[in-house]
C-alpha positions as CSV (number, residue, x, y, z in Angstrom):
1,M,69.8,177.7,148.1
2,Y,72.2,179.6,145.9
3,W,75.9,179.7,146.7
4,A,78.5,181.2,144.4
5,E,78.3,184.9,144.7
6,D,78.2,184.5,148.5
7,D,81.3,182.5,148.4
8,N,83.8,185.2,149.3
9,M,86.3,183.4,151.5
10,G,89.0,183.6,149.0
11,P,90.6,180.9,146.8
12,R,90.6,177.3,148.1
13,P,92.4,174.3,146.7
14,P,89.7,172.0,145.2
15,C,89.7,168.9,147.2
16,L,89.5,165.5,145.5
17,E,87.2,166.4,142.6
18,S,86.9,165.7,139.0
19,Y,88.1,168.4,136.7
20,S,86.3,166.8,133.7
21,E,82.9,167.9,132.5
22,P,80.2,165.6,133.8
23,A,79.4,163.1,131.0
24,N,75.9,163.3,129.5
25,N,73.3,161.1,131.1
26,S,75.7,159.9,133.8
27,T,75.0,159.6,137.5
28,Y,77.4,161.3,140.0
29,V,77.6,161.7,143.8
30,M,77.1,165.3,144.6
31,Y,76.6,167.4,147.8
32,H,74.2,170.2,148.9
33,G,74.8,172.2,152.1
34,T,71.7,173.3,154.0
35,S,70.2,173.7,157.5
36,K,69.0,170.9,159.7
37,E,65.4,171.8,159.2
38,A,65.7,172.2,155.4
39,A,67.4,168.9,155.2
40,E,64.5,167.2,156.9
41,S,62.1,168.9,154.5
42,I,64.1,167.9,151.4
43,R,64.2,164.3,152.5
44,C,60.4,164.3,152.9
45,Y,59.3,166.4,150.0
46,G,62.3,166.8,147.6
47,F,64.1,169.9,146.4
48,S,62.5,173.2,145.5
49,P,64.6,174.8,142.8
50,S,66.0,178.3,143.5
51,N,64.2,180.9,141.3
52,D,67.5,182.6,140.4
53,G,71.2,182.6,141.0
54,M,74.5,182.7,139.2
55,L,73.2,180.1,136.7
56,G,69.6,181.0,136.9
57,R,66.8,178.7,138.1
58,G,67.7,175.2,139.4
59,V,69.0,173.2,142.3
60,Y,72.6,174.2,143.2
61,V,74.9,171.3,144.1
62,S,78.6,170.5,143.9
63,R,80.8,167.5,143.5
64,D,83.2,169.2,146.0
65,I,82.1,168.2,149.6
66,Q,84.3,171.0,151.0
67,K,82.2,173.6,149.3
68,A,78.9,172.2,150.4
69,S,80.0,171.9,154.0
70,R,80.2,175.7,154.4
71,Y,76.6,176.3,153.7
72,P,74.3,178.0,154.6
73,L,76.7,180.8,155.6
74,N,74.3,182.4,158.2
75,V,73.8,179.1,160.1
76,A,75.9,177.9,163.0
77,E,78.1,174.9,162.2
78,G,76.1,172.6,164.6
79,D,72.9,173.4,162.6
80,R,74.3,172.7,159.2
81,R,73.7,169.5,157.3
82,V,75.1,168.2,154.0
83,L,72.9,166.1,151.8
84,V,74.8,163.3,149.9
85,L,73.1,162.9,146.5
86,E,72.9,160.8,143.5
87,V,72.4,163.0,140.5
88,N,71.6,162.0,136.9
89,V,73.0,165.1,135.1
90,G,71.3,164.5,131.7
91,K,72.6,166.8,129.0
92,V,75.3,169.1,130.5
93,K,76.4,172.6,129.4
94,K,79.8,174.0,130.6
95,I,79.5,177.6,131.8
96,N,83.0,178.9,132.3
97,S,82.5,182.7,132.1
98,K,80.2,185.2,133.6
99,Q,79.7,186.6,130.1
100,H,78.7,183.1,128.7
101,P,75.7,183.6,126.4
102,L,73.8,180.7,128.0
103,R,74.7,181.5,131.6
104,K,71.1,181.7,132.7
105,T,69.3,180.2,129.6
106,W,71.0,176.8,129.3
107,H,67.8,174.9,130.0
108,A,66.0,176.8,127.2
109,A,68.7,175.6,124.9
110,G,68.0,171.9,125.8
111,Y,70.4,171.2,128.7
112,D,69.5,169.6,132.0
113,T,72.6,170.6,134.0
114,A,74.9,173.6,134.0
115,W,78.5,173.0,135.2
116,V,80.9,175.6,136.4
117,P,84.5,174.0,136.3
118,P,87.0,174.7,139.0
119,N,89.2,177.7,138.9
120,C,87.4,179.3,135.9
121,G,87.0,182.7,137.6
122,M,83.3,182.5,138.2
123,V,83.5,181.4,141.9
124,P,85.9,183.2,144.2
125,S,86.8,179.9,146.0
126,G,87.7,178.2,142.7
127,L,85.5,175.2,143.6
128,E,83.2,173.6,141.0
129,E,79.5,174.1,141.0
130,D,76.5,172.5,139.3
131,C,72.9,173.6,138.7
132,V,70.3,170.9,138.0
133,W,67.0,172.1,136.4
134,D,64.8,169.2,137.4
135,P,64.8,168.1,141.1
136,C,63.5,164.6,139.9
137,R,67.0,164.0,138.7
138,I,68.3,164.1,142.3
139,N,68.1,161.3,144.8
140,V,69.1,161.9,148.5
141,I,71.4,159.1,149.7
142,S,72.1,160.3,153.2
143,V,72.4,163.4,155.5
144,I,75.7,164.1,157.2
145,Q,76.9,166.9,159.5
146,P,80.0,168.9,158.8
147,I,82.7,168.8,161.5
148,E,85.9,170.9,161.3
149,Q,89.1,169.3,162.7
150,P,92.7,168.7,161.8
151,M,93.3,165.7,159.5
152,S,95.7,162.9,159.1
153,W,95.7,159.1,158.9
154,A,97.2,156.5,161.3
155,G,100.0,158.7,162.5
156,H,101.8,158.9,159.1
157,D,100.4,162.4,158.2
158,N,102.4,165.0,160.0
159,M,101.7,167.9,157.7
160,G,99.5,169.9,160.2
161,P,95.9,170.9,160.0
162,R,94.0,170.4,156.7
163,P,90.8,171.9,155.4
164,L,87.3,171.0,156.6
165,C,86.4,167.4,156.0
166,L,83.0,165.8,156.4
167,Q,82.8,162.8,158.7
168,S,79.9,161.5,160.8
169,H,80.7,161.0,164.4
170,S,77.7,158.7,164.8
171,K,77.8,155.0,164.5
172,P,76.7,153.8,161.0
173,T,73.1,152.7,161.2
174,K,72.2,149.1,160.8
175,N,71.5,148.1,157.1
176,S,72.0,151.6,155.9
177,C,74.0,152.7,152.9
178,Y,76.9,155.2,153.1
179,I,79.4,156.8,150.8
180,M,82.8,155.7,151.7
181,Y,86.3,155.9,150.2
182,H,89.3,153.6,149.6
183,G,92.7,154.8,148.6
184,T,94.7,152.5,146.3
185,S,97.0,152.5,143.3
186,K,96.0,153.1,139.7
187,E,96.6,149.4,138.8
188,A,94.7,148.1,141.8
189,A,91.8,150.4,141.1
190,E,91.5,149.0,137.6
191,S,91.6,145.4,139.1
192,I,88.9,146.3,141.6
193,M,86.7,147.7,139.0
194,R,87.0,144.5,137.0
195,N,87.0,141.9,139.7
196,G,85.8,143.5,142.9
197,F,87.6,143.9,146.2
198,T,89.8,141.1,147.7
199,P,89.6,141.5,151.6
200,S,92.8,142.0,153.5
201,I,93.8,138.9,155.4
202,D,94.6,140.8,158.6
203,G,94.9,144.3,160.0
204,M,93.8,146.4,163.0
205,L,90.3,144.9,162.7
206,G,91.3,141.6,161.3
207,R,90.1,140.3,157.9
208,G,88.0,142.6,155.6
209,V,88.0,145.6,153.3
210,Y,89.2,148.7,155.0
211,L,87.4,151.9,154.1
212,S,86.7,155.4,155.5
213,R,83.9,158.0,155.3
214,N,86.7,160.5,155.1
215,I,87.8,161.2,151.5
216,Q,90.9,163.2,152.6
217,K,92.1,160.2,154.6
218,A,91.7,157.8,151.7
219,S,93.5,160.3,149.3
220,R,96.9,159.8,150.9
221,Y,97.1,156.0,150.3
222,P,99.1,154.0,149.4
223,L,101.8,156.0,151.2
224,N,104.6,154.9,149.0
225,L,103.1,156.2,145.7
226,A,103.2,159.6,144.0
227,N,99.9,161.4,143.7
228,A,99.8,160.7,139.9
229,D,99.7,156.9,140.6
230,R,97.1,157.1,143.4
231,R,93.4,156.6,142.9
232,V,90.5,157.0,145.4
233,L,87.5,154.7,144.9
234,E,84.2,156.3,145.8
235,L,81.9,153.6,147.1
236,K,78.3,152.9,148.1
237,V,78.4,150.6,151.1
238,N,75.6,148.7,152.8
239,V,77.0,148.2,156.2
240,G,74.6,145.6,157.5
241,R,75.0,144.9,161.2
242,V,77.7,147.2,162.7
243,K,79.9,146.7,165.7
244,K,81.7,149.6,167.3
245,I,85.3,148.8,168.2
246,N,86.5,151.7,170.3
247,R,89.7,150.5,172.0
248,Q,92.7,148.4,171.4
249,G,92.2,145.0,173.1
250,H,88.4,145.1,172.5
251,P,87.2,141.5,173.0
252,L,85.7,141.5,169.4
253,Q,88.5,143.6,167.8
254,K,89.3,140.8,165.2
255,T,86.3,138.5,165.7
256,W,83.4,140.8,165.2
257,H,82.2,138.8,162.1
258,D,82.2,135.6,164.1
259,A,79.8,137.3,166.5
260,G,77.4,138.1,163.7
261,Y,78.4,141.6,162.5
262,N,79.0,142.7,158.9
263,T,81.0,145.8,159.6
264,A,83.4,147.0,162.3
265,W,83.5,150.7,162.9
266,V,86.3,152.6,164.7
267,P,84.9,156.0,165.8
268,P,87.0,159.2,165.6
269,N,89.2,160.1,168.5
270,C,88.8,156.8,170.4
271,G,92.6,156.2,170.7
272,M,92.8,153.4,168.2
273,V,94.2,155.5,165.3
274,P,96.8,158.1,166.2
275,S,95.3,160.6,163.7
276,G,91.9,160.3,165.4
277,E,90.1,159.6,162.1
278,E,87.3,157.1,161.7
279,E,87.7,153.8,160.0
280,D,85.5,151.0,158.8
281,C,86.1,147.3,157.9
282,V,83.6,145.5,155.8
283,W,83.7,141.7,155.8
284,N,81.9,140.9,152.6
285,P,83.0,142.7,149.4
286,H,79.6,142.2,147.9
287,R,78.3,144.9,150.2
288,I,80.5,147.4,148.4
289,K,79.6,149.1,145.0
290,V,82.2,151.2,143.2
291,I,80.6,154.5,142.1
292,R,83.6,156.1,140.5
293,V,87.4,156.4,140.5
294,I,88.9,159.7,141.4
295,R,92.3,160.9,140.5
296,V,94.5,162.4,143.3
297,I,95.7,165.8,142.3
């Protein structure tokens, strides 16, 4: 599937996303929007590269989940899926102009991935895009469904509706891995990268590490810090055995771990969080792997 020249919805603010060129031979979490049927085929058989497109042949992906969530354009929202991917980018070429001499021949010049940076004028929405030549560089982590709704967190965010955010309304599956996010300070992010998470002693769900599958939610924390001092940790989380806690006063609200569960999950719009956003609490920090640190812009 090819995106960019069909992306005519006007400029969009890039959501939490790296503005830096992907580092050679590094692995990143990226996203690909497709149909429900195509997602099932890709999980079974892998990607088939597009024969052509803005960047020529390859698999078109993005580190911007907002962009991927809008595709395919001709498919109803309920039939769309977003593939969460691990991508080893190999050798990367930045293509920042439609007149770039390697715009469609970057692979012939020895590159594995072409990268279009945000707001360079190539994509009307201003969102970043990547094209990966070899599908074997792409590993599907999970499939999620885009859901459009207003956004906020725990009643502190009164700034009105926000752009589309991807969030599964289904309970995390036992022993599955998910991409989740944790908002923190620059200093705390550095400490977590060195030493791992230290669980909160208490909270709405008791002891544990508090996370969300909603990147926009995590991006506003800590509330008392300026954007420049905030960081969002992108995480790979093995949830283990999951308990749904869907109301205040639930008999296992703070004792779910004692009952043999590894993760507590608060579903969206259940009345526990004023904003209606989902939340997760993971008991054992060793179930959490930091993928990268994202700056809040």
